[in-house]
ZAMI-565900 format. One record per residue (C-alpha): x, y, z; residue in three letters. Coordinates in Angstrom, 3 decimals. Each point is the difference from the previous one (the first is absolute). Layout:
X,Y,Z,ALA;
...
This chain:
-5.928,12.020,18.990,UNK;
2.299,1.688,2.466,UNK;
3.639,-1.322,0.342,UNK;
2.460,1.486,2.328,UNK;
3.105,-0.635,2.085,UNK;
-0.342,0.698,3.646,UNK;
2.675,1.364,2.449,UNK;
0.379,-3.588,1.253,UNK;
1.301,-0.846,-3.546,UNK;
-3.199,-2.100,-0.697,UNK;
-2.024,-0.122,-3.181,UNK;
-3.629,0.828,0.418,UNK;
-2.696,-0.732,-2.683,UNK;
-3.752,0.393,0.106,UNK;
-2.572,-2.560,-1.294,UNK;
1.419,-3.185,-1.460,UNK;
3.746,1.037,-0.021,UNK;
2.250,-0.591,-2.939,UNK;
-0.888,-2.862,-2.494,UNK;
1.268,-0.882,-3.484,UNK;
0.816,-2.825,-2.290,UNK;
3.161,-1.495,1.458,UNK;
2.853,-0.079,-2.585,UNK;
1.214,-3.273,1.473,UNK;
-3.034,-2.240,0.628,UNK;
-2.304,1.836,-2.432,UNK;
-2.718,0.123,2.785,UNK;
-2.163,3.034,0.812,UNK;
0.841,0.408,3.595,UNK;
0.599,2.598,2.830,UNK;
3.466,1.047,0.908,UNK;
1.474,0.501,3.458,UNK;
2.719,2.801,0.423,UNK;
3.273,-1.343,1.279,UNK;
2.465,2.890,-0.605,UNK;
-1.364,3.556,0.313,UNK;
2.155,3.157,-0.285,UNK;
0.741,1.767,3.393,UNK;
-2.475,2.881,0.741,UNK;
2.922,2.184,1.079,UNK;
1.988,-0.690,-3.226,UNK;
-2.935,0.867,-2.121,UNK;
-0.615,3.278,1.748,UNK;
3.592,0.969,-0.196,UNK;
0.721,-1.000,-3.596,UNK;
-3.578,0.708,-1.393,UNK;
0.320,-2.252,-3.020,UNK;
-2.544,0.078,-2.810,UNK;
-0.454,-3.682,0.219,UNK;
0.228,-2.695,2.760,UNK;
0.693,-3.658,-0.637,UNK;
-1.524,-2.701,2.196,UNK;
0.776,-3.740,0.123,UNK;
-3.131,-2.292,0.516,UNK;
-0.413,-3.659,0.510,UNK;
-2.515,-1.781,-2.223,UNK;
-2.596,-1.569,2.328,UNK;
-0.495,-2.934,-2.368,UNK;
3.627,-1.104,-0.676,UNK;
2.143,1.932,2.306,UNK;
2.227,1.562,-2.669,UNK;
1.133,3.624,0.227,UNK;
-1.673,2.617,-2.117,UNK;
1.376,3.474,-0.495,UNK;
-2.370,2.991,-0.542,UNK;
0.650,3.770,-0.529,UNK;
-2.290,2.540,1.265,UNK;
-0.113,3.810,-0.777,UNK;
0.208,2.045,3.250,UNK;
-2.958,2.428,0.223,UNK;
0.979,1.907,3.285,UNK;
2.212,0.092,2.903,UNK;
-1.388,0.792,3.577,UNK;
0.943,-0.373,3.663,UNK;
-2.406,-2.958,0.433,UNK;
0.084,-1.733,-3.323,UNK;
1.586,-0.124,-3.449,UNK;
-2.813,-0.399,-2.497,UNK;
0.489,-2.174,-3.067,UNK;
-1.936,-0.245,-3.198,UNK;
-2.591,-2.745,-0.181,UNK;
1.279,-1.032,-3.448,UNK;
3.363,-1.796,-0.084,UNK;
2.513,-1.095,-2.592,UNK;
0.765,-3.689,-0.367,UNK;
3.767,-0.445,-0.374,UNK;
-0.518,-3.665,-0.969,UNK;
-3.262,-0.770,-1.713,UNK;
-1.715,-3.429,-0.458,UNK;
0.600,-1.518,-3.326,UNK;
-2.928,0.105,-2.249,UNK;
-1.223,-3.360,-1.148,UNK;
-1.624,-1.205,-3.237,UNK;
-0.149,-3.500,-1.658,UNK;
2.736,0.818,-2.538,UNK;
0.111,-3.382,-1.515,UNK;
-3.311,0.356,-1.764,UNK;
1.404,2.840,-2.127,UNK;
1.702,-0.529,-3.360,UNK;
3.725,-0.777,0.468,UNK;
1.067,3.418,-1.449,UNK;
-2.084,1.920,2.498,UNK;
0.842,-1.845,3.164,UNK;
3.322,1.568,0.724,UNK;
-1.239,3.427,-0.901,UNK;
-3.052,-0.021,2.275,UNK;
2.125,-1.594,2.751,UNK;
2.428,2.926,-0.223,UNK;
-2.950,2.387,-0.102,UNK;
-1.297,-1.363,3.270,UNK;
3.507,0.349,1.476,UNK;
0.056,3.679,-1.109,UNK;
-3.371,0.579,1.751,UNK;
1.059,-1.705,3.325,UNK;
3.131,2.284,-0.032,UNK;
-2.108,3.015,-0.406,UNK;
1.404,0.876,-3.475,UNK;
-3.286,1.134,-1.526,UNK;
1.185,1.200,-3.306,UNK;
2.215,-3.060,-0.473,UNK;
-3.052,-2.043,0.708,UNK;
-1.909,1.879,-2.660,UNK;
2.674,-0.559,-2.545,UNK;
0.195,-3.763,0.650,UNK;
-3.635,-0.244,-0.038,UNK;
-0.036,1.520,-3.491,UNK;
2.734,-2.468,-1.088,UNK;
-2.194,-2.760,1.342,UNK;
-2.925,1.172,-1.986,UNK;
2.104,0.298,-3.177,UNK;
1.329,-3.545,0.431,UNK;
-3.664,-1.243,0.358,UNK;
-1.332,1.930,-2.985,UNK;
2.897,-1.618,-2.067,UNK;
-1.136,-3.361,1.366,UNK;
-3.675,0.461,-0.489,UNK;
-0.087,1.950,-3.189,UNK;
-2.127,2.996,-1.037,UNK;
-3.225,-1.758,0.848,UNK;
1.311,-0.888,3.407,UNK;
0.996,3.524,0.558,UNK;
-3.498,1.195,-0.717,UNK;
-1.370,-2.613,2.378,UNK;
2.237,1.204,2.763,UNK;
-1.096,3.623,-0.589,UNK;
-3.582,-1.231,0.310,UNK;
0.766,-1.681,3.233,UNK;
1.645,3.284,1.237,UNK;
-3.200,1.844,-0.950,UNK;
-1.982,-2.554,2.061,UNK;
2.375,0.467,3.011,UNK;
-0.551,3.720,-0.401,UNK;
-3.779,-0.446,0.290,UNK;
0.078,-2.395,2.923,UNK;
2.592,1.965,1.891,UNK;
-1.622,3.365,-0.785,UNK;
3.188,1.537,-1.047,UNK;
-0.075,3.677,-0.913,UNK;
1.150,1.327,-3.302,UNK;
3.378,1.181,1.385,UNK;
0.752,-3.414,1.493,UNK;
-0.953,-1.735,-3.103,UNK;
1.965,2.265,-2.310,UNK;
3.171,-0.856,2.102,UNK;
-0.663,-3.720,-0.353,UNK;
-0.652,0.268,-3.666,UNK;
3.158,2.022,-0.624,UNK;
2.166,-2.374,1.966,UNK;
-1.256,-3.322,-1.337,UNK;
-1.101,0.987,-3.525,UNK;
2.194,2.991,-0.699,UNK;
2.953,-0.304,-2.509,UNK;
3.630,0.664,0.782,UNK;
-0.047,2.130,-3.275,UNK;
-2.604,2.245,1.264,UNK;
1.255,3.723,0.672,UNK;
1.929,0.477,3.161,UNK;
-0.867,-0.598,2.761,UNK;
-1.464,-3.199,-1.484,UNK;
-1.010,-1.492,3.337,UNK;
-1.627,1.899,2.998,UNK;
1.829,0.422,3.287,UNK;
-1.498,-2.293,2.764,UNK;
-0.278,0.744,3.691,UNK;
-0.813,-2.445,2.810,UNK;
-3.831,0.261,-0.700,UNK;
0.083,-0.340,-3.722,UNK;
2.553,-2.899,0.262,UNK;
-2.314,-1.693,2.360,UNK;
-2.899,0.219,-2.322,UNK;
2.115,-1.241,-2.829,UNK;
1.042,-2.968,2.076,UNK;
-3.577,-1.098,0.774,UNK;
-0.936,0.539,-3.661,UNK;
3.041,-1.940,-1.194,UNK;
-0.933,-2.859,2.348,UNK;
-3.616,-0.255,-1.185,UNK;
0.786,0.509,-3.659,UNK;
2.655,-2.724,-0.036,UNK;
-2.262,-2.308,2.171,UNK;
-3.042,0.530,-2.189,UNK;
2.207,-0.572,-3.223,UNK;
2.268,-2.863,0.989,UNK;
-0.439,-1.473,3.501,UNK;
-3.804,-0.545,-0.081,UNK;
0.136,-1.492,-3.412,UNK;
2.839,-2.441,0.848,UNK;
-1.555,-1.069,3.224,UNK;
-3.279,-0.617,-1.587,UNK;
1.602,-2.235,-2.722,UNK;
1.857,-1.903,2.795,UNK;
-3.278,-0.540,1.838,UNK;
-1.864,-1.160,-3.221,UNK;
2.895,-2.441,-0.827,UNK;
-0.114,-1.392,3.523,UNK;
-3.822,-0.501,-0.209,UNK;
0.381,-1.856,-3.348,UNK;
2.581,-2.191,1.528,UNK;
-1.925,-0.990,3.098,UNK;
-3.453,-0.267,-1.632,UNK;
0.713,-3.452,-1.699,UNK;
1.385,-1.495,3.155,UNK;
-2.940,1.237,1.944,UNK;
-2.410,-1.547,-2.539,UNK;
1.820,-3.470,0.044,UNK;
-0.052,0.080,3.801,UNK;
-3.822,0.735,0.114,UNK;
-0.627,-2.701,-2.559,UNK;
1.966,-2.621,1.981,UNK;
């Protein structure tokens, strides 16, 4: 996708324009540029990055994005297609289904991810896992590892990605330094999705199924009496 600033101080984008998950309304939506750097200033100062203010087409709130500048020319200032989100949408998860000791830990882990602090997210994910292992016991820990293996098979994760996940979640703080691998945006994104699925399969799905069964047992007698009458 080509993105550039014209001599008329206008932002031009090809195809579908700029879209993301809005940090304010949590909606995947397109953005409309409202404040673009002046073409003359960009060519004179030649910055490495350019910041542009957009308006969310869904809720109207401002969204600030930073673009790397690829080239300067007499007719356009070319920007990189990939941008940096200054304010990211907060990641969501039904925290209340987790054991009490893990709720605050994983909530903080999600906040770290939303802030783009990948290694902090990895550290808090490990603390969340350690809290859950203490809650579930050794058998529960083995069951979670089996679930992780299943996720690996379904998602077709390569050995390198799986090794990172295993080291983060099942490694020990007493392992030789560095006892936890460094994470980048891609590996942190994979860890996030694996954590979501791992926790959902282990806690959320089980709890919701129990709630549904309890509800069915409660309404079944009432339906039987109504039918008999």
